[in-house]
C-alpha positions in Angstrom: 6.4 11.8 4.2 7.1 9.9 7.5 4.7 7.0 6.6 6.5 6.6 3.3 9.9 6.4 5.1 8.3 3.7 7.3 7.6 1.7 4.1 11.3 2.3 2.9 12.5 1.1 6.3 10.4 -2.0 6.0 12.1 -2.6 2.6 15.5 -3.0 4.3 14.4 -6.5 5.3 15.0 -7.2 1.6 18.4 -5.5 1.5 20.2 -8.2 -0.6 17.6 -8.0 -3.3 17.8 -4.2 -3.3 21.5 -4.1 -3.5 21.5 -6.5 -6.4 18.8 -4.4 -8.1 20.9 -1.3 -7.6 24.0 -3.0 -9.1 21.8 -3.9 -12.1 20.8 -0.2 -12.4 24.5 0.9 -12.3 25.2 -1.7 -15.1 22.2 -0.4 -17.1 23.4 3.2 -16.7 27.0 2.3 -17.7 25.9 0.5 -20.8 23.5 3.3 -21.8 26.3 5.9 -21.7 28.9 3.6 -23.2 26.6 2.7 -26.2 26.4 6.3 -27.0 30.1 7.0 -26.5 30.9 4.0 -28.7 29.6 6.0 -31.6 32.6 8.3 -31.3 35.1 6.1 -33.3 32.2 5.2 -35.7 31.7 8.8 -36.6 35.4 9.5 -36.8 35.8 6.6 -39.2 32.8 7.4 -41.3 33.8 11.1 -41.7 37.5 10.6 -42.2 37.7 7.1 -43.6 40.2 6.1 -40.9 40.6 2.9 -38.9 40.6 2.9 -35.2 44.3 2.2 -35.2 45.1 5.1 -37.4 42.7 7.4 -35.4 44.4 6.3 -32.2 47.9 6.8 -33.7 46.9 10.3 -34.9 45.7 11.1 -31.3 48.9 9.8 -29.8 50.9 11.9 -32.2 48.9 15.0 -31.4 49.5 14.3 -27.6 53.1 14.0 -28.2 53.3 17.2 -30.2 51.4 19.0 -27.5 53.9 17.7 -24.9 56.8 18.8 -26.9 55.3 22.3 -27.5 54.8 22.6 -23.7 58.3 21.3 -23.0 59.8 23.9 -25.5 58.0 26.6 -23.5 59.8 25.6 -20.4 63.1 25.1 -22.1 63.2 28.6 -23.5 64.3 31.3 -21.1 61.3 33.5 -20.3 61.5 35.9 -17.3 57.8 36.5 -17.4 57.1 32.9 -16.7 56.5 32.6 -12.9 57.4 29.3 -11.0 53.7 28.6 -10.6 53.1 28.8 -14.4 56.1 26.7 -15.0 54.7 24.0 -12.7 51.4 24.1 -14.5 53.0 23.7 -17.9 55.1 20.8 -16.6 52.0 19.1 -15.3 50.2 19.6 -18.6 53.2 18.2 -20.5 53.3 15.1 -18.3 49.5 14.6 -18.8 49.9 14.9 -22.6 52.6 12.2 -22.5 50.5 10.0 -20.3 47.6 10.4 -22.8 50.0 9.5 -25.7 51.1 6.3 -23.9 47.5 5.4 -23.1 46.5 5.8 -26.8 49.6 3.8 -27.9 48.5 1.0 -25.6 45.0 1.1 -27.1 46.6 0.9 -30.6 48.3 -2.4 -29.6 45.0 -3.7 -28.2 43.2 -2.7 -31.4 45.8 -4.4 -33.6 45.1 -7.5 -31.7 41.4 -7.6 -31.8 40.1 -5.3 -34.5 40.6 -5.2 -38.2 42.4 -2.3 -39.9 39.7 -1.9 -42.4 37.4 1.0 -41.4 34.1 -0.6 -42.6 34.9 -4.0 -40.9 35.7 -2.1 -37.7 32.4 -0.2 -37.8 30.5 -3.6 -38.3 32.4 -5.1 -35.4 31.5 -2.1 -33.2 27.8 -2.4 -34.2 27.8 -6.1 -33.3 29.3 -5.2 -29.9 26.6 -2.5 -29.4 23.9 -5.3 -30.1 25.4 -7.6 -27.5 25.7 -4.8 -25.0 22.1 -3.9 -25.7 21.0 -7.5 -24.9 23.0 -7.4 -21.8 21.4 -4.1 -20.8 17.9 -5.5 -21.3 18.8 -8.6 -19.3 19.9 -6.4 -16.5 16.7 -4.3 -16.9 14.5 -7.5 -16.6 16.5 -8.6 -13.6 16.1 -5.2 -12.0 12.3 -5.2 -12.7 11.9 -8.7 -11.2 13.9 -7.9 -8.1 12.1 -4.6 -7.4 8.8 -6.1 -8.1 9.5 -8.9 -5.7 10.5 -6.6 -3.0 7.6 -4.1 -3.5 4.9 -6.7 -3.6 6.3 -8.5 -0.7 6.4 -5.3 1.4 2.8 -4.4 0.3 1.5 -7.9 0.9 2.9 -7.8 4.4 1.4 -4.4 4.9 -2.0 -5.7 3.6 -1.8 -8.4 6.2 -1.0 -6.1 9.0 -3.8 -3.7 8.0 -6.2 -6.6 7.8 -5.0 -7.8 11.3 -5.5 -4.2 12.6 -9.0 -4.1 11.2 -9.9 -7.4 12.8 -8.6 -6.2 16.1 -10.2 -2.7 16.0 -12.7 -1.6 18.6 -16.1 -0.6 17.4 -15.5 3.2 17.6 -12.3 3.1 15.6 -13.8 0.7 13.0 -16.8 2.9 12.6 -14.5 5.9 12.1 -12.9 4.2 9.1 -15.9 2.2 7.9 -15.8 -0.8 5.8 -15.4 1.2 2.6 -12.5 3.1 4.0 -10.7 -0.1 5.1 -11.5 -1.7 1.7 -10.0 1.3 -0.1 -6.9 1.0 2.0 -6.4 -2.6 1.5 -7.0 -2.4 -2.3 -6.5 1.0 -3.9 -4.0 2.4 -1.3 -2.0 -0.8 -1.2 -1.8 -0.8 -5.0 -0.7 2.9 -5.0 2.1 2.1 -2.5 3.2 -0.8 -4.6 3.5 1.4 -7.7 5.3 4.0 -5.7 7.8 1.6 -4.3 8.5 0.0 -7.6 9.2 3.4 -9.2 11.3 4.5 -6.1 13.6 1.5 -6.1 13.5 1.2 -9.9 13.3 4.2 -12.2 14.1 6.7 -9.4 17.5 5.1 -9.0 18.0 3.8 -12.6 17.1 7.0 -14.6 19.4 9.4 -12.6 22.2 7.0 -13.0 21.6 7.0 -16.8 21.6 10.7 -16.7 24.8 10.8 -14.7 26.4 8.3 -17.1 25.7 10.5 -20.1 26.8 13.7 -18.3 30.1 12.1 -17.1 30.9 11.1 -20.7 29.9 14.5 -21.9 32.2 16.1 -19.4 35.1 14.1 -20.8 34.5 15.7 -24.1 34.0 19.3 -22.8 33.1 19.9 -19.1 32.9 23.7 -19.6 30.3 23.4 -22.4 28.4 20.9 -20.2 28.2 23.4 -17.4 26.9 26.1 -19.8 24.1 23.7 -20.9 23.0 23.3 -17.3 22.4 27.0 -16.7 18.7 26.4 -16.8 18.8 23.5 -14.4 17.5 25.5 -11.4 14.5 26.6 -13.3 13.8 23.0 -14.2 14.0 21.9 -10.5 11.6 24.7 -9.5 9.1 23.7 -12.1 9.3 20.0 -11.1 8.8 20.8 -7.4 5.8 23.1 -8.2 4.0 20.4 -10.3 4.8 17.7 -7.9 3.1 19.5 -5.1 -0.1 19.8 -7.3 0.2 16.1 -8.2 0.4 15.1 -4.6 -2.7 17.0 -3.7 -4.5 15.4 -6.6 -3.4 12.0 -5.5 -4.8 12.6 -2.0 -8.1 13.7 -3.5 -8.3 10.5 -5.6 -7.7 8.2 -2.6 -10.3 10.1 -0.6 -12.9 9.8 -3.4 -12.0 6.2 -3.8 -13.3 5.5 -0.3 -16.5 7.2 -1.1 -16.8 5.3 -4.3 -16.4 2.0 -2.3 -19.0 3.1 0.2 -21.7 3.7 -2.4 -20.9 0.5 -4.2 -21.0 -1.6 -1.0 -24.2 -0.1 0.2 -26.1 -0.4 -3.0 -25.0 -4.0 -3.8 -24.9 -5.2 -0.2 -28.6 -4.1 0.2 -29.7 -5.1 -3.3 -33.0 -6.7 -2.0 -34.0 -3.6 -0.2 -33.0 -1.4 -3.2 -35.2 -3.5 -5.5 -38.0 -3.9 -3.0 -38.4 -0.1 -2.7 -37.7 0.5 -6.4 -34.7 2.7 -5.5 -32.6 1.7 -8.4 -32.8 5.1 -10.0 -31.7 6.8 -6.6 -28.8 4.4 -6.2 -27.8 4.9 -9.9 -27.9 8.7 -9.3 -25.6 8.3 -6.2 -23.2 6.1 -8.2 -23.2 8.5 -11.1 -22.4 11.4 -8.8 -19.7 9.4 -7.2 -18.0 8.4 -10.4 -18.4 11.9 -11.9 -16.5 13.2 -8.8 -13.9 10.4 -9.3 -13.6 11.4 -12.9 -13.1 15.0 -11.9 -10.2 14.4 -9.5 -8.6 11.9 -11.9 -8.8 14.5 -14.7 -7.1 17.0 -12.3 -4.3 14.5 -11.8 -4.1 14.0 -15.6 -4.0 17.8 -16.2 -1.2 18.5 -13.6 0.8 15.5 -14.8 0.3 16.5 -18.5 0.8 20.2 -18.2 4.1 19.6 -16.4 5.6 17.6 -19.3 5.6 20.5 -21.8 7.3 22.9 -19.3 10.1 20.4 -18.4 10.6 19.3 -22.1 10.7 23.0 -23.2 13.4 23.7 -20.6 15.2 20.6 -21.7 15.0 21.7 -25.3 16.3 25.1 -24.3 19.2 23.6 -22.6 20.1 21.6 -25.7 19.6 24.6 -27.9 22.0 26.7 -25.9 24.6 23.9 -26.2 23.9 23.5 -29.9 24.4 27.2 -30.7 27.5 27.5 -28.5 29.0 24.3 -29.9 28.2 25.2 -33.4 29.9 28.6 -33.0 33.0 26.9 -31.6 33.3 24.3 -34.3 32.4 26.6 -37.3 34.7 29.3 -36.2 37.3 27.0 -34.7 37.2 29.1 -31.5 38.0 28.1 -27.9 36.3 31.1 -26.2 32.6 32.2 -26.1 32.1 35.9 -25.2 35.5 36.0 -23.5 34.6 32.9 -21.6 37.0 30.0 -22.2 35.0 26.9 -23.2 37.7 24.5 -24.3 41.4 24.2 -24.5 41.5 23.5 -28.3 38.9 23.9 -30.9 36.2 21.1 -30.9 35.9 18.8 -33.8 32.6 17.9 -35.6 32.8 14.4 -34.0 33.2 16.0 -30.5 30.1 18.1 -31.1 28.0 15.4 -32.5 28.7 12.9 -29.7 28.3 15.7 -27.1 24.8 16.4 -28.5 24.1 12.6 -28.6 25.0 12.4 -24.9 22.7 15.2 -24.0 19.9 13.7 -25.9 20.7 10.4 -24.1 20.4 12.3 -20.8 17.1 13.9 -21.9 15.2 10.5 -22.2 15.6 9.4 -18.6 15.0 13.1 -17.6 11.6 12.9 -19.3 10.8 9.6 -17.7 11.5 11.0 -14.2 8.5 13.4 -14.4 6.2 10.3 -14.6 8.2 8.6 -11.8 7.6 11.4 -9.5 3.8 11.1 -10.0 3.9 7.4 -8.9 6.1 8.1 -6.0 3.8 10.9 -4.7 0.8 8.5 -5.1 2.7 6.0 -3.0 3.3 8.6 -0.4 -0.3 9.6 -0.2 -1.3 5.8 0.0 1.3 5.1 2.8 -0.4 7.9 4.9 -3.7 6.1 4.9 -2.1 2.6 5.4 0.2 3.5 8.2 -2.5 5.8 9.7 -4.6 2.6 10.2 -1.6 0.7 11.6 -0.6 3.5 14.0 -4.2 4.2 15.2 -4.2 4.0 18.9 -6.8 1.6 20.3 -9.5 3.2 22.4 -9.9 0.0 24.5 -6.9 -0.3 26.6 -5.2 -3.7 26.6 -3.7 -4.9 29.9 0.1 -5.3 29.9 -0.3 -8.3 32.1 -3.8 -9.7 31.8 -5.3 -11.4 34.8 -6.2 -15.0 34.5 -9.6 -16.4 35.5 -9.1 -20.0 36.3 -11.9 -22.4 35.3 -15.5 -21.5 34.8 -16.7 -18.2 36.2 -19.2 -18.2 39.2 -20.7 -14.8 38.7 -21.2 -12.0 36.2 -21.5 -8.6 37.8 -22.5 -5.1 36.5 -21.7 -2.4 39.1 -23.0 1.1 38.7 -22.4 1.0 34.9 -23.0 4.2 32.9 -22.3 4.9 29.3 -23.0 7.4 26.5 -22.1 7.9 22.9 -22.6 11.7 23.3 -22.3 13.5 26.6 -25.7 15.1 26.2 -27.5 11.7 25.6 -26.9 9.1 28.3 -27.6 5.6 27.2 -27.0 3.6 30.5 -27.3 5.2 33.9 -26.0 3.5 37.1 -26.9 -0.1 36.0 -26.2 -2.8 38.6 -26.9 -6.5 38.1 -25.5 -9.8 39.4 -26.0 -13.0 37.5 -24.8 -16.3 39.1 -23.5 -18.9 36.7 -26.3 -21.1 35.3 -29.1 -18.5 35.6 -31.3 -17.4 32.8 -32.1 -13.7 32.6 -34.5 -12.0 30.2 -34.0 -8.3 29.3 -36.9 -6.3 27.9 -37.2 -2.8 26.7 -38.3 -0.6 23.8 -36.0 0.4 20.9 -33.3 2.7 22.1 -33.7 1.9 25.7 -30.0 0.7 26.0 -30.4 -3.1 25.7 -28.0 -3.5 22.7 -25.5 -1.1 24.3 -25.5 -3.2 27.4 -24.8 -6.3 25.3 -21.9 -4.5 23.6 -20.4 -3.6 27.0 -20.7 -7.2 28.2 -18.8 -8.4 25.0 -16.3 -5.5 25.6 -16.8 -3.8 22.3 -16.9 -0.7 24.4 -15.9 0.0 28.0 -18.2 1.6 30.7 -17.5 5.3 31.2 -18.4 4.8 34.8 -18.6 1.6 36.9 -17.3 -1.8 35.9 -18.3 -5.2 34.6 -16.8 -8.1 36.3 -16.3 -11.8 36.2 -15.7 -13.2 39.7 -14.6 -9.7 40.9 -12.2 -9.3 38.0 -12.8 -6.2 35.8 -13.2 -7.2 32.2 -10.6 -4.5 31.5 -8.1 -6.6 33.4 -8.7 -9.7 31.3 -7.5 -10.5 27.8 -10.0 -9.8 25.2 -9.6 -13.3 23.8 -10.4 -14.8 27.3 -13.6 -12.7 27.5 -14.9 -13.5 24.1 -14.1 -17.2 24.4 -16.3 -17.3 27.4 -19.2 -15.5 25.7 -21.1 -16.1 22.5 -23.5 -13.6 21.0 -26.4 -14.5 18.6 -27.9 -11.3 17.3 -30.9 -10.7 15.2 -28.5 -9.4 12.4 -27.3 -12.9 11.5 -23.8 -12.8 10.0 -22.9 -15.8 7.8 -20.0 -16.3 5.4 -20.1 -17.3 1.8 -19.0 -20.9 2.7 -20.8 -24.2 3.3 -23.4 -24.7 6.0 -20.9 -27.0 7.7 -18.2 -24.4 7.7 -20.6 -21.7 9.0 -21.7 -23.9 12.0 -18.1 -24.9 12.7 -16.9 -21.3 12.6 -15.4 -20.5 16.0 -15.0 -24.2 16.9 -12.3 -25.3 14.4 -11.7 -28.7 16.2 -15.3 -29.7 16.2 -16.1 -33.1 14.5 -18.8 -33.8 11.9 -20.9 -35.5 14.6 -20.6 -32.5 16.9 -21.6 -30.1 14.1 -24.7 -32.3 13.3 -25.7 -32.5 17.0 -25.5 -28.7 17.3 -27.6 -28.4 14.2 -30.2 -30.8 15.7 -30.3 -28.8 18.9 -30.9 -25.6 17.0 -33.6 -27.5 14.9 -31.6 -26.8 11.7 -30.7 -30.4 10.7 -34.1 -31.1 9.2 -34.1 -28.2 6.7 -30.3 -28.6 6.1 -30.8 -32.3 5.0 -34.2 -32.0 3.4 -34.3 -28.6 1.8 -30.7 -27.9 0.7 -29.5 -29.6 -2.4 -26.2 -30.5 -1.0 -26.9 -30.7 2.6 -24.2 -29.5 5.0 -22.0 -28.8 1.9 -24.3 -26.3 0.4 -22.7 -22.8 -0.1 -25.1 -20.3 1.6 -23.9 -17.3 -0.5 -22.7 -13.9 0.6 -24.2 -13.1 4.0 -26.3 -16.3 3.7 -28.5 -14.8 1.0 -29.4 -18.3 -0.3 -31.2 -19.0 3.0 -34.3 -17.5 4.6 -34.0 -15.4 7.7 -35.2 -18.1 9.9 -32.8 -20.6 8.4 -29.9 -18.1 8.9 -30.9 -17.6 12.6 -31.0 -21.4 13.2 -27.6 -21.9 11.7 -26.2 -19.0 13.9 -27.8 -20.6 17.0 -26.3 -23.9 16.0 -22.9 -22.2 15.8 -23.3 -20.8 19.3 -24.4 -24.0 20.8 -21.4 -25.9 19.2 -19.0 -23.4 21.0 -20.4 -24.4 24.5 -19.9 -20.9 25.9 -20.1 -20.0 29.6 -22.4 -17.1 28.7 -24.9 -17.3 25.8 -26.4 -14.0 24.8 -29.5 -14.2 22.5 -30.4 -10.7 21.1 -33.7 -11.2 19.3 -32.1 -14.3 17.9 -35.4 -16.0 17.0 -37.2 -13.0 15.6 -37.5 -14.5 12.1 -38.3 -18.1 13.2 -41.8 -19.5 13.1 -43.7 -20.2 16.3 -43.4 -24.0 16.0 -39.6 -23.9 15.5 -39.3 -21.4 18.3 -41.0 -23.7 20.7 -38.5 -26.4 19.8 -35.6 -24.1 20.3 -37.2 -23.2 23.7 -37.0 -26.8 24.6 -33.3 -26.9 23.7 -32.6 -23.8 25.8 -34.6 -25.3 28.6 -32.4 -28.4 28.5 -29.2 -26.2 28.5 -30.4 -24.2 31.6 -27.9 -24.6 34.5 -25.1 -25.5 32.1 -24.4 -21.9 31.1 -25.5 -18.4 31.9 -28.2 -17.4 29.4 -29.1 -13.7 28.7 -32.1 -13.3 26.5 -33.2 -10.1 24.9 -36.6 -10.7 23.3 -40.3 -9.8 23.1 -41.3 -13.4 22.5 -43.2 -14.8 25.5 -42.1 -18.4 24.7 -38.5 -17.3 25.6 -39.3 -15.0 28.3 -40.9 -17.8 30.2 -37.5 -19.5 30.4 -36.1 -16.7 32.5 -35.4 -17.0 36.1 -35.3 -13.3 36.4 -36.8 -10.6 34.1 -35.5 -7.1 33.9 -36.6 -4.1 31.6 -34.5 -1.2 30.4 -36.3 2.1 30.7 -34.3 5.1 29.4 -31.0 3.5 30.4 -32.2 2.4 33.8 -32.4 -1.3 34.7 -35.7 -2.2 36.4 -36.6 -5.7 37.7 -39.9 -6.9 36.3 -41.9 -9.5 38.2 -43.0 -12.4 36.1 -46.8 -12.3 35.4 -47.6 -15.9 35.9 -51.0 -15.7 34.2 -49.3 -14.3 31.2 -46.1 -16.3 31.2 -46.0 -20.1 31.4 -43.2 -20.2 34.0 -40.8 -23.1 33.5 -39.1 -24.4 36.6 -35.4 -24.0 36.7 
């Protein structure tokens, strides 16, 4: 519930629009009740053939007669009449006279604006009802537009904040939610919250006001009979609360299954080549069938609890009206004021009173019926808000320094001091690793799979923090520097090349927004990508590479990624098997480029390719999380002078 209150609090930034929308709801409710109440004189004129003026005059005469009868009670000596009763009768007499004067005033108004002919008056009232209905719908449209604007604005802002949070997440938190979970939050959960807010600020305010409008007018006819009709209201509330709890649980299940649905979809379509290469289409089809079947199951549960609640609420509503119909009919037919010794009215009700009273109750039942659907959408919004605000309120695992230290200029040394790390306490990945790399040095890091090389790289980029020891730039711990400062000094080119569904030019320029066209082309030449870009791609640098660069070969993707890194001119260039898919001839050309860059930046190479190892000033190997210096075997490696 608290996350949903956060969304409501965010809506207060749009207070003027919400106030105006609420005023529209008040106007809608007033016109709804007034339109039903306006039928009162129509029924009177139809049944009795009277004009409004004569009907009002008759009412004024009845009020005057009532006042005279009350005054005569006071005038006659009656020892049994207590002073308290005398005061009550006097107040009733004054009220009757006041009602007479009010009705006579209405007669003067009716003479001025309404015809005396009953049929013409009915036509005039019907025309007025049509105009008021148009006004009501204009207010309804304004109400919907205002609430839609507020709700979509809030959710758009929330989507942006969740997206920003996802971009800033540390690796562990990101892995906990997963791409599918974040996608479900930004899409399905945000849509659910939008619907919840629209119904909260719209129907949840408007429909109760419509109910109140009808009930207030019904109370003016006979408030005691109205109370009698509400005798089953507590049972109605209890049933609504019960079904709303079931609906909320079903909504939570739908949102959870939605994340799993996205996961299966993203995995299958994101790895479509692997799926097809291993003929796993039937397997993925089965996974998707199971996932959609589970989605269908929880959605049907929502449909069931939503649907089964409506008959219960409607039956209680019908029972409430039935009680009123029976009680009112008894009073009208028998011209009674009491029901089972219970006083229901001061004077017998007329047929018109009863018909309009029933009409007002039916008018109240329509918004009451709609409220059951409103509660479903609001509960979906509540469940959605829990996921969205859960992401926003997730505490970062990587601490952010309140006042980051500043490293002026280019760093002089990168140091790892007694660094230890594990993902699980029983499985250490790095153990007491120490290494010092002066600026401009090239270091090669070897090791078998699972030896800790990639983990070491992630610590250097501060995707994780060491559990023991520290990583420093010029004796400043990375934890004391701003993340943006660290990552602007380092550039990682991994074997899992990540490209965007944009042009080659935009992919190379990514991370260097101010780079010129000439600088982009120079970086491509240094990465030996310019030739295939201009000769093999139909639109050259403007060629769209497809999702994740699927229109390019693996080697082409790696060369574009290398060009992107070169263009950024980092202080520390980290190559993690970055040429694993490049042919030998191209790799030798890239080696020449890296050779020319030696001394201008620190280069850390993780590779098994001898051509790149030969570039290194120092070679280390990772063995079960321990860093071991490895002498360069000169017969094996062609050592290149620094």
